N, C-alpha and C positions, 0 to 999 in steps of 0.2 A: 615556288618552294619555300618551306619554313626551315630555316637554318637554327638547329638547335645545338650546335657544336658547342661543348663546354658546360651543358646543362646536364643536370642528374635527375632522372625521374625514378619513382618507386610505384609499382603497380601490384597491389595485393591481389591473390587470386589470379596471377600472371602466367600460370603454366598451361592454361587451356582457354577456351572460349573467347569471351569479349577481352578479358585482360590480355591474353596472349596477343590478340589482334591489335590492340592498343600499344603494347610493348614493342611489337614489331614495326609498327607504323612509326612510333616516336625514334626508334633506333635507326631507321632508314634516313630519318633527317638529322643525323649525327649526334643525337642524344645518348649518353650512357643510362641504361636502364637496368635497375635492380627489380627483379620479379620474386614474389614470394608465393608459398604454398605450403601445403602440409608436408608433402612428399618431394624429399631432395631428387629422386630418380626422375620424376616428371619434370622437374625444373632443369635437370641436367640435360634431358634430350632436347630441350629447345633453347638452351643456352648458347651464346656465341655471337659474333656479329655485332657487339655492342649490348648484349643481353647478358645479365649475370644473375644466377639463381641462388636464393638463399631460403632454406626451410624456416617457415615461422607459422606458428598458430596465432591467428589474429585475436584469439579470446584470451590469450595469455599475455598479461601486462608485461611481465618481466622479459618475456621472449621478444615482444615487440620493440621495447625499449633498447635491447642488446642488438637485436639485427639491425634496426635502424640505425643505431651509433656506428656499428661495424661499417654498414653501408656508406655513411657520411665519411668516415675516416678513409675509407678506400676511394670514394668517387666524388667527394665533397658535398656541399648541403643540397638536400632534396629540394628542387626548385618546381618541380612537377610531382604532384602527389595525387594518386590515383586509388582511393579506397573503393576497390571493385569485389573483393572477396565476399561471397554471400551463398546462401542455400535458399532454395525456392521449392516449398512443400505446402499444398492446401490441407486444410483440416477444418471441419465445422467447429465453431467456437465451443459448442456443448461437448465436443469430444477432444477438446484442447487441454492436457493437463499442463501443470506447472513446469514440468520438465521440457516438454515440446516449446512452450512459449519462451522460457529462458534460453534454449539452445538457439532459436530463432534470434532473440535480441542479441544474445552473446556474439554471434557471428555477424549478423548484418548491421547493426547498429553499434554495440560496444566495440567491435573490431574495427569500425570506422573511427570512432572515437578515440582510441588508442593509437591508431596510425596516423591521424592528422595531428594529434597532440604531440606524437614524437617527432614529426617532421617540421612543425612550426617553428621551433627555436631557431633552426639552422636557416629556414627560409627568410625569416624575419630580419636576419643579418645580411641579406642579399638587397638587391634592387628590383626584383621581379620575381613573381611566384603565382603558380596556378593549381589549386585543387580542384579535381573534377570527381565527383561522387558518382558512382554507377548506381543509380536507383532503379526505378522502373515506372511504367504507366501505373501499376499498382500503388504507387506513391502518390499519385494525384487524384485517383478516382476510386480506389480500392476495388478488390476482385471478391465476388462472392465465394464463399468456402474457403478464403484464405485471410481470415482476420489478422493472424499473427505476422504472416508475411507483408500484408499491406500496412499494418501498423509500423513495422520495422522500416519500410521503405518511406513512409510519411516522415518518420524521426530522422531519417538521413537528409531528406530535404530540408526539414526544419533547421537542422544543424547547420548546412550550407547557407542558408538565408540568413540566419543570425550571424554567421561569421562575416558575411558579406557585409553586414551592417556595421560589425564590430571594426573591420579593417577599412571602411569606406574611405576613399581618397587616398589610400596607399596603394603600392603597385603590386598588389596581390589580388586575385580574384577567385571567387567560390561559386562553383556552379554544379548542377546535377543533370546527369544524361538519364533519360526516362525512355527507355526502348520498350517496344511492346515484346512479342515472342520471338526470340532469336534462335537460329539454327544452331544449336548447341548440344552437348551432352545432357543439359539440363531439361531441355524440351524431350529428349528420348526418355528421360526418367520419369517425367510428369506424364508422357503418354501412357506409360505402363501403369502407373499408379491410377490415372483417371479410368483406364480399362478395367483394372481390377476392382476398383471401388464401385463402378456403375455397371459393369457387366457388358458394355459396348466394346466393340473390336478396337485392337490398337489403332488400326487405321482411321476409324471413326473419332477416337480419342484425339489423334493428331490434327485430324480436320477441325475440331473444335477450336484448337489453339490457333490453327491458320485463319479461321474465319474470324478471330478475335481482333486481328490486325486489319485495319480499315481497307488495305489494298489486297487483303486476302492472300497473303503469302507470307511465309516466314522471313525475317531480316536476315541478311548476312552480316557477319560480325564485322566485316570491314565497313559497314555502313555505320556502325555505332563508332568505330575507330576514327572514321572520317570526321565525325562531329568533336570527338577529342582532339584531333589534330587542328581544327579550326579554333578551338578555344585556347590553344597555346600558339597561335600563329599571329601575324601581324594584323593590327587593328583589332584584336580581341580585347582590349583593355576596358572597354566600356560594357562588356558583356559580364555582368556580376549578379549573383543572387538569382540566377535563371534556372527553369526547368526545361531542358531542351527535350521535346517529344519527338521520339523517332518510332513512328508506329503506322507510316503509311497514310495519315490523313488526321483530321481533328479528332480529338478524343474526349477533351474536357474543355 
């Protein structure tokens, strides 16, 4: 068992899916967890038992600074920072306008940058810290028809690798989780989008994503959360600057 009593974690996009699974797993180990998302009502529905919801738009610099500061005031410095909030949508590059590109970067990459930047000052005043970015297999090998999404996830990995070098030898680590397709509402939305774009059935569109995972099934959110728990557990101090693939097999 990992004892996280006295630690404070912040998980963006923590009201649903992977973020919520990570938040719940950390909370079961005694951690106080601040979860953020755009809709307070969604956060309220899952708060309690060590989980505290705070509405926050990760693309809004002032909002990120304000919400993180209030969370630190209430629960202490953030020692586990999980920039997880993101959107996943495919679009051919020749059909990608600037608004689509900027929206993808503003949430997936800028949002992570703002979140980590806001959490680091407090973390650096402690003797232990973990930053775990939720990237994607698309951040390692790219996905056809999803250049903007893949670029944003590659950028997130680059930021973690750079920070791991910058803080080398200090008691803080920076890693990225790179899952394949996970059974979340994002997959549900993507299967509908694929079906609409290609004319295939929704079931066939879902099968495309299932077959993209090496073991031919969708991942459970708890599998990703378990990897996050490993990175904050005993003996994790030498896991730094790494991309943890969670996809059922070798992919890159």
